[in-house]
RODOLO-283290 format. One record per residue (C-alpha): z, y, x. Coordinates in nm, 3 decimals. Layout:
BEGIN
@zz = Z | yy = Y | xx = X
...
***
This chain:
BEGIN
@zz = -0.838 | yy = 3.313 | xx = -1.562
@zz = -0.844 | yy = 2.944 | xx = -1.692
@zz = -1.188 | yy = 3.000 | xx = -1.877
@zz = -1.310 | yy = 3.189 | xx = -1.591
@zz = -1.248 | yy = 2.881 | xx = -1.373
@zz = -1.395 | yy = 2.668 | xx = -1.615
@zz = -1.708 | yy = 2.849 | xx = -1.613
@zz = -1.739 | yy = 2.847 | xx = -1.240
@zz = -1.667 | yy = 2.481 | xx = -1.230
@zz = -1.950 | yy = 2.409 | xx = -1.482
@zz = -2.184 | yy = 2.661 | xx = -1.295
@zz = -2.134 | yy = 2.507 | xx = -0.952
@zz = -2.210 | yy = 2.162 | xx = -1.102
@zz = -2.521 | yy = 2.242 | xx = -1.260
@zz = -2.627 | yy = 2.435 | xx = -0.941
@zz = -2.561 | yy = 2.113 | xx = -0.726
@zz = -2.707 | yy = 1.883 | xx = -0.989
@zz = -3.059 | yy = 1.885 | xx = -0.818
@zz = -2.924 | yy = 1.772 | xx = -0.497
@zz = -2.620 | yy = 1.548 | xx = -0.612
@zz = -2.662 | yy = 1.246 | xx = -0.821
@zz = -2.344 | yy = 1.251 | xx = -0.995
@zz = -2.352 | yy = 1.595 | xx = -1.084
@zz = -2.693 | yy = 1.539 | xx = -1.233
@zz = -2.572 | yy = 1.236 | xx = -1.440
@zz = -2.279 | yy = 1.452 | xx = -1.584
@zz = -2.502 | yy = 1.721 | xx = -1.672
@zz = -2.776 | yy = 1.508 | xx = -1.819
@zz = -2.499 | yy = 1.325 | xx = -2.012
@zz = -2.346 | yy = 1.633 | xx = -2.151
@zz = -2.680 | yy = 1.740 | xx = -2.304
@zz = -2.665 | yy = 1.473 | xx = -2.516
@zz = -2.297 | yy = 1.438 | xx = -2.641
@zz = -2.298 | yy = 1.634 | xx = -2.946
@zz = -2.633 | yy = 1.482 | xx = -3.099
@zz = -2.481 | yy = 1.138 | xx = -3.027
@zz = -2.166 | yy = 1.244 | xx = -3.205
@zz = -2.369 | yy = 1.389 | xx = -3.514
@zz = -2.543 | yy = 1.073 | xx = -3.529
@zz = -2.280 | yy = 0.799 | xx = -3.465
@zz = -1.958 | yy = 0.930 | xx = -3.597
@zz = -1.837 | yy = 0.743 | xx = -3.948
@zz = -1.705 | yy = 1.028 | xx = -4.131
@zz = -1.480 | yy = 0.784 | xx = -4.348
@zz = -1.342 | yy = 0.628 | xx = -4.040
@zz = -1.025 | yy = 0.700 | xx = -3.891
@zz = -1.067 | yy = 0.744 | xx = -3.496
@zz = -0.825 | yy = 0.750 | xx = -3.191
@zz = -0.972 | yy = 0.948 | xx = -2.927
@zz = -0.898 | yy = 0.818 | xx = -2.582
@zz = -0.974 | yy = 1.040 | xx = -2.283
@zz = -0.982 | yy = 0.928 | xx = -1.937
@zz = -1.110 | yy = 1.095 | xx = -1.576
@zz = -1.270 | yy = 0.807 | xx = -1.427
@zz = -1.238 | yy = 0.425 | xx = -1.395
@zz = -0.886 | yy = 0.418 | xx = -1.294
@zz = -0.769 | yy = 0.585 | xx = -1.591
@zz = -0.976 | yy = 0.390 | xx = -1.807
@zz = -0.793 | yy = 0.048 | xx = -1.686
@zz = -0.467 | yy = 0.241 | xx = -1.794
@zz = -0.613 | yy = 0.323 | xx = -2.138
@zz = -0.776 | yy = -0.022 | xx = -2.157
@zz = -0.436 | yy = -0.242 | xx = -2.279
@zz = -0.360 | yy = 0.026 | xx = -2.513
@zz = -0.719 | yy = 0.001 | xx = -2.675
@zz = -0.715 | yy = -0.365 | xx = -2.666
@zz = -0.397 | yy = -0.403 | xx = -2.849
@zz = -0.484 | yy = -0.121 | xx = -3.094
@zz = -0.801 | yy = -0.340 | xx = -3.167
@zz = -0.610 | yy = -0.665 | xx = -3.198
@zz = -0.314 | yy = -0.522 | xx = -3.439
@zz = -0.462 | yy = -0.199 | xx = -3.596
@zz = -0.827 | yy = -0.275 | xx = -3.682
@zz = -0.827 | yy = -0.014 | xx = -3.951
@zz = -0.875 | yy = 0.220 | xx = -3.652
@zz = -1.199 | yy = 0.306 | xx = -3.470
@zz = -1.226 | yy = 0.376 | xx = -3.106
@zz = -1.374 | yy = 0.695 | xx = -2.949
@zz = -1.372 | yy = 0.699 | xx = -2.582
@zz = -1.469 | yy = 0.984 | xx = -2.357
@zz = -1.524 | yy = 1.004 | xx = -1.963
@zz = -1.504 | yy = 1.321 | xx = -1.745
@zz = -1.653 | yy = 1.130 | xx = -1.418
@zz = -2.000 | yy = 0.975 | xx = -1.381
@zz = -1.818 | yy = 0.727 | xx = -1.192
@zz = -1.630 | yy = 0.592 | xx = -1.486
@zz = -1.897 | yy = 0.677 | xx = -1.752
@zz = -2.196 | yy = 0.492 | xx = -1.590
@zz = -1.978 | yy = 0.184 | xx = -1.550
@zz = -1.835 | yy = 0.150 | xx = -1.890
@zz = -2.025 | yy = 0.339 | xx = -2.122
@zz = -2.103 | yy = -0.019 | xx = -2.296
@zz = -1.731 | yy = -0.115 | xx = -2.325
@zz = -1.739 | yy = -0.334 | xx = -2.624
@zz = -1.399 | yy = -0.230 | xx = -2.777
@zz = -1.498 | yy = 0.148 | xx = -2.800
@zz = -1.724 | yy = 0.236 | xx = -3.097
@zz = -1.846 | yy = 0.538 | xx = -2.919
@zz = -1.861 | yy = 0.611 | xx = -2.548
@zz = -1.955 | yy = 0.957 | xx = -2.434
@zz = -1.894 | yy = 1.215 | xx = -2.164
@zz = -1.640 | yy = 1.491 | xx = -2.271
@zz = -1.831 | yy = 1.850 | xx = -2.246
@zz = -1.665 | yy = 2.118 | xx = -2.020
@zz = -1.341 | yy = 2.269 | xx = -2.159
@zz = -1.473 | yy = 2.602 | xx = -2.356
@zz = -1.337 | yy = 2.727 | xx = -2.630
@zz = -1.680 | yy = 2.664 | xx = -2.828
@zz = -1.713 | yy = 2.294 | xx = -2.696
@zz = -1.386 | yy = 2.211 | xx = -2.811
@zz = -1.414 | yy = 2.336 | xx = -3.141
@zz = -1.759 | yy = 2.166 | xx = -3.209
@zz = -1.615 | yy = 1.849 | xx = -3.048
@zz = -1.319 | yy = 1.837 | xx = -3.296
@zz = -1.515 | yy = 1.946 | xx = -3.575
@zz = -1.758 | yy = 1.639 | xx = -3.534
@zz = -1.502 | yy = 1.372 | xx = -3.468
@zz = -1.165 | yy = 1.473 | xx = -3.648
@zz = -0.966 | yy = 1.212 | xx = -3.486
@zz = -0.663 | yy = 1.072 | xx = -3.651
@zz = -0.490 | yy = 1.088 | xx = -3.291
@zz = -0.562 | yy = 1.186 | xx = -2.934
@zz = -0.438 | yy = 0.977 | xx = -2.633
@zz = -0.506 | yy = 1.144 | xx = -2.280
@zz = -0.452 | yy = 0.936 | xx = -1.961
@zz = -0.214 | yy = 1.051 | xx = -1.658
@zz = -0.339 | yy = 1.396 | xx = -1.539
@zz = -0.573 | yy = 1.515 | xx = -1.843
@zz = -0.507 | yy = 1.877 | xx = -1.908
@zz = -0.757 | yy = 2.077 | xx = -2.093
@zz = -0.623 | yy = 2.368 | xx = -2.223
@zz = -0.889 | yy = 2.450 | xx = -2.482
@zz = -0.931 | yy = 2.083 | xx = -2.634
@zz = -0.554 | yy = 2.075 | xx = -2.634
@zz = -0.493 | yy = 2.374 | xx = -2.819
@zz = -0.755 | yy = 2.294 | xx = -3.073
@zz = -0.627 | yy = 1.957 | xx = -3.109
@zz = -0.267 | yy = 2.134 | xx = -3.171
@zz = -0.407 | yy = 2.396 | xx = -3.393
@zz = -0.527 | yy = 2.102 | xx = -3.622
@zz = -0.198 | yy = 1.941 | xx = -3.621
@zz = -0.368 | yy = 1.610 | xx = -3.468
@zz = -0.082 | yy = 1.413 | xx = -3.261
@zz = -0.165 | yy = 1.411 | xx = -2.894
@zz = -0.004 | yy = 1.197 | xx = -2.633
@zz = -0.013 | yy = 1.188 | xx = -2.267
@zz = 0.015 | yy = 0.836 | xx = -2.154
@zz = 0.103 | yy = 0.690 | xx = -1.790
@zz = 0.167 | yy = 1.056 | xx = -1.659
@zz = 0.354 | yy = 1.173 | xx = -1.340
@zz = 0.488 | yy = 1.510 | xx = -1.289
@zz = 0.583 | yy = 1.658 | xx = -0.959
@zz = 0.773 | yy = 1.969 | xx = -0.877
@zz = 0.476 | yy = 2.135 | xx = -0.695
@zz = 0.258 | yy = 2.134 | xx = -1.003
@zz = 0.140 | yy = 2.448 | xx = -1.144
@zz = 0.345 | yy = 2.395 | xx = -1.493
@zz = 0.671 | yy = 2.409 | xx = -1.305
@zz = 0.597 | yy = 2.747 | xx = -1.078
@zz = 0.764 | yy = 3.072 | xx = -1.155
@zz = 0.441 | yy = 3.248 | xx = -1.222
@zz = 0.250 | yy = 3.006 | xx = -1.396
@zz = 0.409 | yy = 3.003 | xx = -1.743
@zz = 0.105 | yy = 3.013 | xx = -1.917
@zz = 0.024 | yy = 2.633 | xx = -1.770
@zz = 0.377 | yy = 2.559 | xx = -1.871
@zz = 0.307 | yy = 2.636 | xx = -2.241
@zz = 0.038 | yy = 2.394 | xx = -2.247
@zz = 0.283 | yy = 2.116 | xx = -2.207
@zz = 0.436 | yy = 2.238 | xx = -2.541
@zz = 0.137 | yy = 2.148 | xx = -2.718
@zz = 0.167 | yy = 1.763 | xx = -2.671
@zz = 0.332 | yy = 1.554 | xx = -2.925
@zz = 0.504 | yy = 1.314 | xx = -2.681
@zz = 0.473 | yy = 1.231 | xx = -2.324
@zz = 0.501 | yy = 0.876 | xx = -2.186
@zz = 0.581 | yy = 0.910 | xx = -1.821
@zz = 0.573 | yy = 0.659 | xx = -1.558
@zz = 0.914 | yy = 0.715 | xx = -1.390
@zz = 1.278 | yy = 0.877 | xx = -1.422
@zz = 1.157 | yy = 1.168 | xx = -1.170
@zz = 0.932 | yy = 1.292 | xx = -1.422
@zz = 1.155 | yy = 1.266 | xx = -1.719
@zz = 1.412 | yy = 1.459 | xx = -1.530
@zz = 1.176 | yy = 1.730 | xx = -1.438
@zz = 1.033 | yy = 1.790 | xx = -1.781
@zz = 1.370 | yy = 1.813 | xx = -1.932
@zz = 1.504 | yy = 2.067 | xx = -1.674
@zz = 1.206 | yy = 2.258 | xx = -1.815
@zz = 1.310 | yy = 2.241 | xx = -2.164
@zz = 1.056 | yy = 1.951 | xx = -2.265
@zz = 1.238 | yy = 1.669 | xx = -2.429
@zz = 0.960 | yy = 1.480 | xx = -2.614
@zz = 0.974 | yy = 1.240 | xx = -2.335
@zz = 0.988 | yy = 0.850 | xx = -2.303
@zz = 0.986 | yy = 0.654 | xx = -1.988
@zz = 0.731 | yy = 0.395 | xx = -2.030
@zz = 0.623 | yy = 0.298 | xx = -1.697
@zz = 0.235 | yy = 0.254 | xx = -1.602
@zz = 0.024 | yy = 0.075 | xx = -1.847
@zz = -0.199 | yy = -0.022 | xx = -1.567
@zz = 0.050 | yy = -0.292 | xx = -1.485
@zz = -0.026 | yy = -0.459 | xx = -1.799
@zz = -0.370 | yy = -0.448 | xx = -1.723
@zz = -0.380 | yy = -0.632 | xx = -1.401
@zz = -0.130 | yy = -0.906 | xx = -1.557
@zz = -0.370 | yy = -0.977 | xx = -1.815
@zz = -0.652 | yy = -0.955 | xx = -1.579
@zz = -0.469 | yy = -1.213 | xx = -1.330
@zz = -0.415 | yy = -1.461 | xx = -1.634
@zz = -0.788 | yy = -1.431 | xx = -1.714
@zz = -0.928 | yy = -1.438 | xx = -1.361
@zz = -1.226 | yy = -1.644 | xx = -1.307
@zz = -1.334 | yy = -1.891 | xx = -1.015
@zz = -1.595 | yy = -1.752 | xx = -0.777
@zz = -1.796 | yy = -2.058 | xx = -0.626
@zz = -1.953 | yy = -1.839 | xx = -0.384
@zz = -1.675 | yy = -1.672 | xx = -0.246
@zz = -1.479 | yy = -2.004 | xx = -0.227
@zz = -1.774 | yy = -2.141 | xx = -0.035
@zz = -1.684 | yy = -1.829 | xx = 0.212
@zz = -1.316 | yy = -1.928 | xx = 0.241
@zz = -1.235 | yy = -2.094 | xx = 0.561
@zz = -0.918 | yy = -2.293 | xx = 0.539
@zz = -0.828 | yy = -2.222 | xx = 0.896
@zz = -0.886 | yy = -1.852 | xx = 0.871
@zz = -0.676 | yy = -1.574 | xx = 0.724
@zz = -0.842 | yy = -1.390 | xx = 0.452
@zz = -0.848 | yy = -0.987 | xx = 0.453
@zz = -0.959 | yy = -0.840 | xx = 0.157
@zz = -1.042 | yy = -0.440 | xx = 0.164
@zz = -1.114 | yy = -0.309 | xx = -0.214
@zz = -1.227 | yy = 0.034 | xx = -0.295
@zz = -1.305 | yy = 0.115 | xx = 0.058
@zz = -1.431 | yy = 0.444 | xx = 0.207
@zz = -1.594 | yy = 0.525 | xx = 0.568
@zz = -1.265 | yy = 0.628 | xx = 0.696
@zz = -1.109 | yy = 0.296 | xx = 0.585
@zz = -1.393 | yy = 0.075 | xx = 0.724
@zz = -1.363 | yy = 0.238 | xx = 1.062
@zz = -1.035 | yy = 0.116 | xx = 1.083
@zz = -1.008 | yy = -0.263 | xx = 0.964
@zz = -1.385 | yy = -0.348 | xx = 1.093
@zz = -1.274 | yy = -0.266 | xx = 1.428
@zz = -0.992 | yy = -0.477 | xx = 1.414
@zz = -1.196 | yy = -0.763 | xx = 1.227
@zz = -1.483 | yy = -0.745 | xx = 1.485
@zz = -1.238 | yy = -0.844 | xx = 1.764
@zz = -1.034 | yy = -1.106 | xx = 1.581
@zz = -1.220 | yy = -1.429 | xx = 1.518
@zz = -0.949 | yy = -1.601 | xx = 1.320
@zz = -0.990 | yy = -1.329 | xx = 1.028
@zz = -1.238 | yy = -1.353 | xx = 0.772
@zz = -1.314 | yy = -1.006 | xx = 0.572
@zz = -1.431 | yy = -0.946 | xx = 0.221
@zz = -1.517 | yy = -0.592 | xx = 0.168
@zz = -1.571 | yy = -0.435 | xx = -0.189
@zz = -1.669 | yy = -0.088 | xx = -0.112
@zz = -1.584 | yy = 0.197 | xx = -0.357
@zz = -1.952 | yy = 0.313 | xx = -0.337
@zz = -2.243 | yy = 0.028 | xx = -0.345
@zz = -2.545 | yy = 0.236 | xx = -0.279
@zz = -2.777 | yy = 0.151 | xx = -0.036
@zz = -2.680 | yy = 0.373 | xx = 0.255
@zz = -2.332 | yy = 0.316 | xx = 0.247
@zz = -2.377 | yy = -0.086 | xx = 0.247
@zz = -2.604 | yy = -0.024 | xx = 0.564
@zz = -2.351 | yy = 0.175 | xx = 0.740
@zz = -2.096 | yy = -0.090 | xx = 0.671
@zz = -2.329 | yy = -0.360 | xx = 0.820
@zz = -2.389 | yy = -0.155 | xx = 1.112
@zz = -2.023 | yy = -0.117 | xx = 1.204
@zz = -2.004 | yy = -0.505 | xx = 1.189
@zz = -2.064 | yy = -0.697 | xx = 1.498
@zz = -1.967 | yy = -1.028 | xx = 1.348
@zz = -2.234 | yy = -1.188 | xx = 1.100
@zz = -2.226 | yy = -1.060 | xx = 0.718
@zz = -2.394 | yy = -1.152 | xx = 0.418
@zz = -2.427 | yy = -0.962 | xx = 0.077
@zz = -2.299 | yy = -1.113 | xx = -0.240
@zz = -2.576 | yy = -1.041 | xx = -0.463
@zz = -2.832 | yy = -1.240 | xx = -0.232
@zz = -2.635 | yy = -1.538 | xx = -0.272
@zz = -2.660 | yy = -1.797 | xx = -0.533
@zz = -2.370 | yy = -2.090 | xx = -0.619
@zz = -2.585 | yy = -2.335 | xx = -0.429
@zz = -2.620 | yy = -2.147 | xx = -0.095
@zz = -2.427 | yy = -2.193 | xx = 0.228
@zz = -2.211 | yy = -1.890 | xx = 0.347
@zz = -2.291 | yy = -1.868 | xx = 0.717
@zz = -2.098 | yy = -1.539 | xx = 0.766
@zz = -1.764 | yy = -1.422 | xx = 0.905
@zz = -1.784 | yy = -1.105 | xx = 0.642
@zz = -1.900 | yy = -1.077 | xx = 0.284
@zz = -1.971 | yy = -0.769 | xx = 0.118
@zz = -1.947 | yy = -0.745 | xx = -0.243
@zz = -2.219 | yy = -0.522 | xx = -0.366
@zz = -2.213 | yy = -0.520 | xx = -0.728
@zz = -1.914 | yy = -0.432 | xx = -0.974
@zz = -1.653 | yy = -0.583 | xx = -1.166
@zz = -1.570 | yy = -0.871 | xx = -0.944
@zz = -1.306 | yy = -0.709 | xx = -0.716
@zz = -1.007 | yy = -0.803 | xx = -0.947
@zz = -1.111 | yy = -1.145 | xx = -0.924
@zz = -1.186 | yy = -1.147 | xx = -0.552
@zz = -0.818 | yy = -1.045 | xx = -0.454
@zz = -0.701 | yy = -1.395 | xx = -0.568
@zz = -0.842 | yy = -1.536 | xx = -0.248
@zz = -0.675 | yy = -1.294 | xx = -0.001
@zz = -0.376 | yy = -1.361 | xx = 0.226
@zz = -0.365 | yy = -0.968 | xx = 0.304
@zz = -0.518 | yy = -0.683 | xx = 0.116
@zz = -0.629 | yy = -0.337 | xx = 0.189
@zz = -0.701 | yy = -0.060 | xx = -0.081
@zz = -0.900 | yy = 0.218 | xx = -0.007
@zz = -0.899 | yy = 0.593 | xx = -0.065
@zz = -0.581 | yy = 0.687 | xx = 0.127
@zz = -0.784 | yy = 0.874 | xx = 0.389
@zz = -0.925 | yy = 1.088 | xx = 0.110
@zz = -0.851 | yy = 1.186 | xx = -0.217
@zz = -0.580 | yy = 0.904 | xx = -0.298
@zz = -0.545 | yy = 0.522 | xx = -0.283
@zz = -0.719 | yy = 0.326 | xx = -0.586
@zz = -0.573 | yy = 0.037 | xx = -0.784
@zz = -0.279 | yy = -0.097 | xx = -0.586
@zz = -0.150 | yy = -0.323 | xx = -0.852
@zz = -0.490 | yy = -0.494 | xx = -0.883
@zz = -0.427 | yy = -0.648 | xx = -0.549
@zz = -0.061 | yy = -0.683 | xx = -0.545
@zz = -0.027 | yy = -0.878 | xx = -0.873
@zz = -0.168 | yy = -1.196 | xx = -0.668
@zz = 0.132 | yy = -1.198 | xx = -0.422
@zz = -0.021 | yy = -1.054 | xx = -0.141
@zz = 0.114 | yy = -0.753 | xx = 0.093
@zz = -0.090 | yy = -0.454 | xx = 0.043
@zz = -0.212 | yy = -0.204 | xx = 0.298
@zz = -0.300 | yy = 0.163 | xx = 0.228
@zz = -0.368 | yy = 0.480 | xx = 0.398
@zz = -0.141 | yy = 0.816 | xx = 0.409
@zz = -0.259 | yy = 1.004 | xx = 0.102
@zz = -0.058 | yy = 0.812 | xx = -0.168
@zz = 0.222 | yy = 1.076 | xx = -0.247
@zz = 0.087 | yy = 1.121 | xx = -0.597
@zz = 0.113 | yy = 0.725 | xx = -0.672
@zz = 0.448 | yy = 0.598 | xx = -0.802
@zz = 0.358 | yy = 0.225 | xx = -0.724
@zz = 0.295 | yy = 0.299 | xx = -0.376
@zz = 0.618 | yy = 0.460 | xx = -0.318
@zz = 0.806 | yy = 0.160 | xx = -0.503
@zz = 0.586 | yy = -0.104 | xx = -0.305
@zz = 0.695 | yy = 0.048 | xx = 0.007
@zz = 1.077 | yy = 0.073 | xx = -0.088
@zz = 1.055 | yy = -0.314 | xx = -0.217
@zz = 0.894 | yy = -0.436 | xx = 0.081
@zz = 0.551 | yy = -0.541 | xx = -0.065
@zz = 0.346 | yy = -0.245 | xx = 0.028
@zz = 0.262 | yy = -0.064 | xx = 0.399
@zz = 0.121 | yy = 0.270 | xx = 0.465
@zz = -0.078 | yy = 0.318 | xx = 0.798
@zz = -0.195 | yy = 0.654 | xx = 0.945
@zz = -0.453 | yy = 0.528 | xx = 1.219
@zz = -0.596 | yy = 0.237 | xx = 1.400
@zz = -0.308 | yy = 0.184 | xx = 1.599
@zz = -0.046 | yy = 0.167 | xx = 1.312
@zz = -0.301 | yy = -0.073 | xx = 1.156
@zz = -0.372 | yy = -0.322 | xx = 1.456
@zz = 0.029 | yy = -0.321 | xx = 1.493
@zz = 0.103 | yy = -0.402 | xx = 1.118
@zz = -0.180 | yy = -0.674 | xx = 1.146
@zz = -0.050 | yy = -0.834 | xx = 1.427
@zz = 0.278 | yy = -0.893 | xx = 1.267
@zz = 0.116 | yy = -1.054 | xx = 0.965
@zz = -0.104 | yy = -1.288 | xx = 1.153
@zz = 0.190 | yy = -1.386 | xx = 1.404
@zz = 0.461 | yy = -1.405 | xx = 1.137
@zz = 0.304 | yy = -1.589 | xx = 0.841
@zz = 0.695 | yy = -1.596 | xx = 0.682
@zz = 0.678 | yy = -1.200 | xx = 0.687
@zz = 0.352 | yy = -1.200 | xx = 0.509
@zz = 0.477 | yy = -1.448 | xx = 0.271
@zz = 0.796 | yy = -1.243 | xx = 0.208
@zz = 0.590 | yy = -0.918 | xx = 0.150
@zz = 0.352 | yy = -1.108 | xx = -0.097
@zz = 0.633 | yy = -1.211 | xx = -0.291
@zz = 0.785 | yy = -0.885 | xx = -0.341
@zz = 0.484 | yy = -0.718 | xx = -0.420
@zz = 0.428 | yy = -0.952 | xx = -0.731
@zz = 0.807 | yy = -0.921 | xx = -0.808
@zz = 0.747 | yy = -0.578 | xx = -0.831
@zz = 0.452 | yy = -0.608 | xx = -1.056
@zz = 0.589 | yy = -0.846 | xx = -1.324
@zz = 0.939 | yy = -0.627 | xx = -1.310
@zz = 0.760 | yy = -0.316 | xx = -1.442
@zz = 0.541 | yy = -0.440 | xx = -1.725
@zz = 0.581 | yy = -0.362 | xx = -2.102
@zz = 0.451 | yy = -0.023 | xx = -2.099
@zz = 0.177 | yy = -0.078 | xx = -2.358
@zz = 0.462 | yy = -0.230 | xx = -2.579
@zz = 0.659 | yy = 0.059 | xx = -2.556
@zz = 0.386 | yy = 0.346 | xx = -2.609
@zz = 0.253 | yy = 0.167 | xx = -2.926
@zz = 0.599 | yy = 0.115 | xx = -3.083
@zz = 0.669 | yy = 0.455 | xx = -3.040
@zz = 0.341 | yy = 0.582 | xx = -3.177
@zz = 0.316 | yy = 0.359 | xx = -3.496
***
């Protein structure tokens, strides 16, 4: 059944690839994987293979990769992505010796991939459960670790009729989970090789904060008499909520860094705005920013942009799930997000500590914003709680590497 599901998934992606850019990028990328590996793999080297789904998981892998490169230079890094959203942005990541897509999880692909790469160890991030790859790794007696993992009772592993999925868990060498609940759930089902390490993304955002750069264009945009609201990784459903509020509140300045920066989405945002806006890429350091809204239409700036915020909004909560909350919270600002956050431990924790706030609709958002604007002490207190949460939960990277090595 699993292999049949993989077959139909790959068939579907191929069928829609002429019409969907992401699917087309994935199919084109898969065509060159094995030729790339045959050409680039150093047979004499010891590789650590990291597999991530997309950009969010890459940020969780990144602090581990950087520390290995710093303290274990005898290893080379092989980095694979499932999603074009991750690969197309990070295919030239300088600390990885080889970056490529991971071919679909068939027995044939898994066998060929492992024969070519022969990694010294494998590190999968968060939710990566590919049976044929994991089984092939296990058969070859290669250590395989799952990092920054979260487990919940409703997952297939823990349902009575899904024991084959649960058997997959026995193939991992060790699990590094984010919370005690995941630890207890695994132990309840006989999985003992578990360490509560936390989320490596916390270590990453702290490092980013230390290295953050000044953005002169953004600083020219900032009005000291205004409240700066920054929305990161937003989708249309998010934008419908906060742009409506922004349009009627002249004391607010808005910076939007949308998740998708294709022309159609940028144009859609501009149509929703009734106040003047400018795109970041069209400005230079010498330009005057004559706008109330700035649209960040390029990748790589969001983590530095958050430093200028009084209030942060993180998108995705009206879709598949929220994006990178810690990236904003590390700067000591309250963070707002939509209702789909059940899979994200940091969202639950930030709500519990008073640094995070979830909204279900426009009315709830408007009410929350009025509180933050009219009660600056409430806004400041929430920001402090958000920052305290981030710094009190650091250290996952060291915990993981100390165990592995």
